[in-house]
C-alpha positions, -999 to +999 in steps of 0.1 A: -231-334+814-202-356+805-167-340+807-146-370+801-137-386+766-144-422+762-113-436+746-127-469+737-153-453+714-126-437+692-119-455+658-085-470+652-064-450+626-068-469+591-035-481+579-030-471+543-010-490+518+011-522+518+034-527+549+064-534+525+058-501+507+057-482+539+089-499+552+109-491+521+098-454+517+118-441+546+152-455+535+145-442+499+136-406+511+166-405+534+190-417+506+174-391+482+179-363+507+214-373+512+222-375+476+206-340+470+224-326+499+258-339+486+252-327+452+240-293+463+272-284+482+296-284+452+291-253+430+295-258+393+325-241+377+323-207+362+324-208+323+329-176+303+311-174+270+323-140+260+360-149+257+362-179+232+395-196+226+409-195+191+410-229+172+445-242+167+459-269+142+469-300+156+502-316+148+504-342+122+499-379+133+530-399+132+535-420+100+521-455+101+545-484+109+553-510+085+560-546+097+586-564+078+593-600+082+629-613+084+642-642+062 
C-alpha cells in the first residue's frame, strides 16, 4: 500500500486566456469596484412629487440695443 503522493505525476494547471488579458483584468476590476464604492456612498436628494411648485411668469427681456454710427 502506497501512502505518499507522488507530486511529479500531478498535471500542471492549464493557463487559460491571454497573458495581457489576465494582467489587465485586475486593475480594471479594482477601478470598477472603487468607482462603485465612491458612487454608492452619496445618497440622492429627496424629491417630493406631491407638492408641485406653481408656474410663474418670467420678467420681460430687455429691449434690443440699436447700434448707431457717429458722423
